N, C-alpha and C positions, 0 to 999 in steps of 0.2 A: 780266787777265780778271775776277778776283774783284771788283775795285773797280768794274768796269763793271757786272757783275751786281748788286752791292749798290746802285749808283746807280739802276739801272732799278727794282729792287724798292722802294727808298725813294721814288722818284717816284710809283709806282703806289699805294703805301700812303698817301702824302700826298694824292694826288688823290681816292682813295676816301674817306678821312676828311674831306677838304674838302667833298665832295658830301654826305656824311652830316651834317656840320655845317650846310651850307646848308639841308637839309631841317628839321633841328631848329629852327634860327632862324626859318624861314619858317612853321612850324606855329602857327596862332593858338591861343591858350590854350584857347579853348572847343572846340577839335578835338583836343587832346592825348590825349583818351580815345576818339577816333574809331576805328572798327573797320577793321582791315586783316586780312582772312580771319578767323582765330579769335583774333587778338590785337588790342590797342589800339596806336595810334601809339607811345605811351610804351613799351609792352612790346617792340615790334619794334626800336625804337631801342636799348633797353637790351640786348636779346638780342644784337644785332649787336656792340655795344661789348664786352659780356662775353666773347664768343668771340674777338673780335680780341685782347683782353687775354690771354686764356687761351692762344691759339695762338702768341702772341709769346713765351711762356715756353718754356724748354727742354723741359719735360715737365709732366705734370699734378701730379706730386709737388712740384715746385718752385713752382708757382703759389700765390701767397698771396692770400687774400681781403682786400680793402681795407675800410676803414670804410664806404664807399659800398655795398658788397655786402650789408652788414647791412640796409640800407634797400631796395636793389634786388633782392636775392635771389641765389641760386646757381643759375644756369640749367642746371647739370649734373644737378640733382636731378630725379627723375621725379614730383615732387609737383605738377605742373601749372605753368602759366606763372608766372614771377616777376612781382612787382608793378611793377618798373621804378622810374624816378627822376623827379623833377620836371624841367622843361625846363632850368632853370639847372644842376642837378646833371648832367644829360645833356651839356650843353655843356662842363662842367668835365671830364667823363669823356672826351670827345673829345680834349681837351688832354692828358690823362694818357696815352691810347692813342697819340697823336701823338708824345709824348716817348719813350714806351717803344719805339715802332717805330724812331725815329731811333737810339736807343741800341743796340737789338738788331741792327738791320741793319748798323750801323757795326762791330759786333763779329764778324760772320759772316766765314768764310773758306772756301775750297773744301772742305776736309774736313768742316766742320760742315754746309755746305749739302748735301753728299752723304750725310751720316749720316741715321739714322732720324729720323722726325718727332718722336718722343717721346710720341706718343699712340697707344695700341693700336688705336683705332677708325679711325685714318687711317694705313694702312700704306704710307706714301710716304716720300720723302726730306724733309729739312727745307726744302730749296729749293722743292720742290713744295708743301709745306705753306704756305709764304709766298704762293705764287700762289693756292692754294686759299683762303687767308684773304682775299686781295684780292677774289676772285670772290664770296665770301660777303658781304663788305661791299657790293659793287656790286649783288648780288641784292636785298638789303634796302634799299639807297639807292634802287633803282628802284621798289620797292614804296611807299616813303615819298613819293617824288617823284610817282608816279602818283596816290596818294591826294590830295596837295596840289593837283595840277592838276585833279582831278575836283571839287574844292571851288569852282573858278572864282573868282567875285567874293568868296566868303567867305574866300579866302586871297590877299589882294592881294600878299603877298610871294612868291607862287609864281612870278611872272615873273622873280624873281632867281635861280631855279634854273638853273644852267648846267652843261654838261658840262665837266669839268676833264680835260684831256689828261694832264698830269703835274704833280707838285708841288702846293703849296698856293697857292690863289688868294685873296688878301685882298679 
């Protein structure tokens, strides 16, 4: 049963990261700073990946800031929105999160999934945290996708945005 659950989680992480990747690739350079609510496209993409990376860690204390976080910022801080990354750096961060998700989900077992999330502000099990993480990615992928679709002709690649049911679509 645990292998089955891990495969389902892995498929949904892959699909969510794939859709986020599609959005980052499709965003024209001159709209990378376009506003989505109170943030820019750049900041929303970074925020999404930052928390995906964080929540894949066993807990906040184990999470290690990467070199790219020095440029993108620490989104846990209350000092306002992080600056985010360039488009190329964002696409690289998707790859990092994809690899981390593969490694983490392959190492989960029933007891770890039933254990605490590891984050005091999310009082759920680790299994539910993974679902929460996927929902968070999809929420922001939806924002980014809607932004690109509103650009219409200014974003010719927005027609490439597709719903991904499970797994990574090349």
